[in-house]
C-alpha positions in Angstrom: 65.4 68.5 107.5 67.8 71.4 107.4 66.1 74.7 107.6 67.0 77.8 105.6 69.1 79.3 108.4 71.2 76.2 108.7 71.7 76.1 105.0 72.9 79.7 105.1 75.3 78.9 107.9 76.7 75.9 106.2 77.2 77.9 103.0 79.1 80.5 104.9 81.3 77.9 106.6 82.1 76.2 103.2 82.8 79.6 101.6 85.2 80.5 104.4 87.0 77.1 104.2 87.6 77.3 100.5 88.7 80.9 100.0 91.9 82.7 100.8 89.9 85.6 102.3 91.4 87.1 105.4 88.4 89.1 106.7 85.2 87.9 108.3 82.1 89.4 106.7 81.3 91.7 109.7 84.7 93.3 110.0 84.4 96.0 107.2 81.7 97.9 105.6 81.4 97.6 101.8 82.7 101.2 101.6 86.0 100.5 103.4 88.4 99.9 100.6 91.4 99.4 102.8 90.0 95.9 103.7 90.4 94.8 100.1 94.1 95.8 100.0 95.0 94.2 103.3 93.1 91.0 102.4 95.1 90.7 99.2 98.4 91.7 100.9 98.3 89.0 103.6 100.5 87.1 104.1 103.4 89.4 103.3 107.1 89.8 104.2 109.4 92.7 105.0 112.6 93.7 103.2 114.7 95.8 105.5 116.7 98.6 103.9 115.9 97.6 100.3 118.3 100.1 98.7 122.1 100.5 98.6 123.8 103.8 97.7 126.1 104.0 94.7 129.2 106.0 94.2 127.5 108.4 91.7 124.9 109.4 94.2 122.1 107.2 92.9 120.5 104.3 94.8 119.9 100.7 93.6 118.0 97.6 94.9 120.0 95.6 97.5 118.5 92.3 96.3 118.6 90.7 92.9 115.6 90.4 90.6 115.5 86.7 91.3 114.9 87.4 95.0 111.6 89.1 94.1 110.6 86.1 91.9 111.4 83.9 94.9 109.4 86.1 97.3 106.3 86.6 95.1 106.1 82.8 94.5 105.4 82.5 98.3 104.1 85.8 99.7 101.4 88.2 98.5 103.1 91.5 99.4 106.4 93.1 100.2 106.8 95.8 102.8 109.8 98.0 101.9 111.3 99.3 105.2 113.0 102.5 104.0 115.3 104.7 105.9 114.6 107.9 104.0 117.5 110.3 104.0 117.1 113.7 105.7 119.1 115.1 102.7 116.6 116.3 100.1 118.9 115.4 97.1 119.4 111.8 98.5 115.7 111.6 99.3 114.8 112.3 95.6 117.3 109.7 94.4 115.9 107.1 96.9 112.4 107.9 95.7 113.4 107.3 92.0 114.9 104.0 92.9 111.9 102.9 95.1 109.5 103.8 92.2 111.5 101.5 89.8 111.8 98.8 92.5 108.0 98.9 93.2 107.2 98.6 89.5 109.4 95.5 89.4 107.8 94.0 92.4 104.3 94.6 91.0 105.3 93.0 87.7 106.4 89.9 89.8 102.9 89.6 91.2 103.2 91.2 94.7 101.6 94.2 96.3 103.9 96.8 97.9 103.8 98.6 101.2 106.0 101.7 101.2 107.1 102.5 104.8 108.7 105.6 106.2 110.8 103.7 108.7 111.9 106.6 110.9 111.2 110.3 111.1 113.7 111.4 113.7 112.6 115.1 113.9 109.5 114.4 116.0 111.2 112.2 118.5 112.2 115.2 120.6 110.0 117.9 122.1 111.9 120.6 120.1 111.0 118.9 116.9 107.3 118.4 117.7 106.2 121.6 115.8 104.5 122.8 112.7 107.8 122.8 110.7 108.2 119.1 111.2 104.6 118.5 110.1 105.1 120.5 107.0 108.3 118.6 106.1 106.7 115.3 106.8 103.6 116.0 104.7 105.5 117.5 101.8 107.7 114.4 101.7 104.7 112.2 101.6 103.1 114.3 98.9 106.3 113.8 96.8 106.3 110.1 97.5 102.6 109.6 96.7 102.7 111.6 93.5 105.0 108.9 92.1 102.5 106.1 92.7 99.1 107.4 91.6 99.2 105.1 88.5 99.8 102.0 90.7 97.5 103.0 93.7 95.6 99.7 93.6 98.8 97.8 94.2 100.6 100.1 96.6 99.8 101.1 100.2 101.6 104.0 102.0 102.5 103.4 105.6 103.0 106.9 106.9 105.3 106.2 109.9 107.0 103.2 111.5 107.1 102.9 115.3 106.7 106.4 116.6 107.9 106.1 120.2 106.3 106.9 123.5 108.1 110.3 123.2 105.6 111.4 120.5 102.3 112.7 122.1 99.2 111.1 120.6 97.5 114.4 119.8 100.6 115.6 117.9 100.9 112.3 116.0 97.2 112.4 115.0 97.7 115.9 113.6 100.8 114.8 111.8 98.9 112.0 110.1 95.8 114.2 109.3 97.9 116.9 107.5 100.0 114.3 105.6 96.8 112.4 104.6 95.2 115.6 103.3 98.3 116.3 101.2 98.4 112.8 99.8 94.8 112.9 98.8 95.1 116.4 97.4 97.8 115.3 94.9 95.5 112.5 93.7 96.6 109.3 95.4 93.5 107.5 96.5 95.1 104.2 97.5 95.4 102.6 100.9 97.0 104.5 103.7 98.3 102.8 106.9 98.6 104.7 110.2 100.7 103.3 113.1 99.9 104.1 116.7 102.4 105.5 119.1 104.5 103.4 121.5 106.1 101.5 118.6 102.9 100.5 116.8 101.6 98.6 119.8 98.0 97.4 119.7 97.3 98.9 123.1 97.9 102.3 121.7 95.3 102.0 118.9 92.8 103.6 121.3 94.8 106.9 121.0 94.8 106.8 117.2 92.3 109.1 115.5 91.4 107.9 112.0 90.4 110.7 109.7 87.2 110.4 107.7 88.5 108.4 104.8 87.3 105.1 103.2 90.8 103.7 102.5 92.7 103.9 105.8 93.9 101.0 108.0 96.1 100.6 111.0 99.7 99.2 111.0 100.5 97.3 114.2 103.5 95.3 115.5 104.0 92.7 118.1 107.1 90.9 119.2 105.7 89.6 122.4 107.5 88.2 124.4 110.6 90.3 123.6 112.7 88.1 125.8 112.1 85.3 123.3 111.8 87.1 119.9 114.8 89.4 120.5 117.2 87.2 122.4 120.7 88.0 121.4 119.7 91.1 119.5 123.0 93.0 119.7 121.5 96.3 118.5 119.4 96.7 121.6 120.8 98.5 124.6 119.7 95.7 126.9 119.7 92.7 124.7 117.7 89.7 126.2 120.0 86.7 126.8 119.9 83.7 124.6 118.3 80.4 125.5 114.6 81.5 126.0 112.1 79.1 124.5 108.4 79.3 123.5 105.6 78.9 123.9 104.3 78.6 127.5 100.6 79.2 128.4 101.6 82.6 129.9 103.5 83.6 126.8 100.6 82.6 124.6 98.0 84.3 126.7 99.9 87.6 126.6 100.3 87.3 122.8 96.6 86.5 122.2 95.6 89.4 124.4 97.5 91.9 122.1 96.0 90.4 119.0 92.5 90.4 120.5 92.9 94.2 121.3 93.7 94.8 117.6 90.8 92.6 116.5 88.4 94.4 118.8 89.5 97.8 117.6 89.2 96.6 114.0 85.6 95.3 114.6 84.5 98.5 116.4 86.0 101.0 114.0 85.5 99.0 110.8 89.1 100.0 109.8 91.3 97.0 109.1 94.5 96.1 110.9 97.6 94.8 109.2 100.3 93.5 111.5 103.2 94.8 109.4 105.8 93.2 111.6 105.8 89.8 113.3 108.8 87.6 113.7 111.5 85.8 115.7 115.2 86.3 115.6 117.0 83.5 113.8 119.2 82.7 116.8 116.2 81.3 118.7 115.5 77.6 119.2 114.2 76.4 115.8 111.3 74.4 117.3 110.2 77.3 119.5 110.6 79.7 116.5 108.3 77.5 114.4 105.8 77.1 117.2 105.6 80.8 117.8 105.0 81.6 114.2 102.3 78.9 114.0 100.5 80.3 117.1 100.6 83.9 116.1 99.5 83.4 112.5 96.7 81.1 113.6 95.4 83.6 116.1 95.6 86.4 113.6 93.6 84.5 111.0 91.0 83.7 113.7 90.6 87.5 114.3 90.6 88.2 110.5 93.8 90.2 110.8 96.4 90.4 108.0 100.2 90.1 108.7 103.6 90.6 107.2 106.6 88.7 108.5 109.8 90.4 109.6 112.0 89.6 107.6 113.4 88.1 104.4 117.1 87.9 104.8 118.4 89.7 107.9 118.4 88.9 111.6 114.8 87.6 111.6 115.1 85.9 108.2 112.9 83.0 107.2 115.0 82.6 104.0 118.3 80.7 104.3 120.6 82.7 102.1 123.5 80.2 102.5 121.3 77.4 101.2 119.3 79.6 98.9 116.0 78.2 100.2 113.1 79.0 102.4 113.1 77.5 105.9 110.5 74.8 105.3 109.4 74.4 108.9 108.7 78.2 109.1 106.6 78.3 106.0 104.7 75.3 107.3 104.2 77.0 110.6 102.8 80.0 108.8 100.6 77.8 106.7 102.2 79.2 103.5 102.9 77.1 100.5 105.0 77.9 97.5 103.0 78.5 94.4 
């Protein structure tokens, strides 16, 4: 006969197999609301530079409304990688356009992650001061005030890929002040904080999470760069083409990074969302599919959410010429069109 403990175990296994839940039951406490958002947001996808500037000074979506129908029939969330203008007038115009675009995306059925894709001021020693913290926090207060009504469907990712030039102590203070301002204006939705060294999992240990029940971490991995970024002409030292994947060594290094994030998530009870994973489209198609299969499988094993980079640019998993998803890549990610 099966005893009660075995029945409980079998029930949990069945529940896990037949739900879309990302998180294991022991990852988050019931009070950690960020888990709910990240669970609902995964799998997601990135749209790089979602806005274009118009001749009259306004900004508009780069993609058509049908693109968002297309995306939200496949993915659960869209991360908007926004290069916010340093010019305040342009910033306010961008913010207006992003608010309208986010409303459109939510109506299509996706969640939204709003990302501050680069804050150049703090990348030099001269800019690592209180003035930069004030500017950064005031900008986030302005952004957050526009999304209070949709806070259950929108997460705010405070900063994308702060480099190794940004000291951990300064970055933690930058985040703490911005988070305080965001909460003060009334936005209680999910906040994502990225560690220094370009959002690497290994730098999570330097990240101080403020006392807040709706904060998670944003992490990236493109390991091995020699494979994922081969032929990337925007890099100063672009890896040469022709690198394939996935050898045992490549997989072990990748799994190690994900395990670091998984362990941090388990120990802190703050969830991790890998807001960028992907492979450049010039890579060998079979290797590209194998890599995405391996990385998404391991992330699910660690109860970690992910968003793919990207929809239609250099790492695209959508074929704009054929107007269709790359089927082998969706299969590799275990994603099916609705």
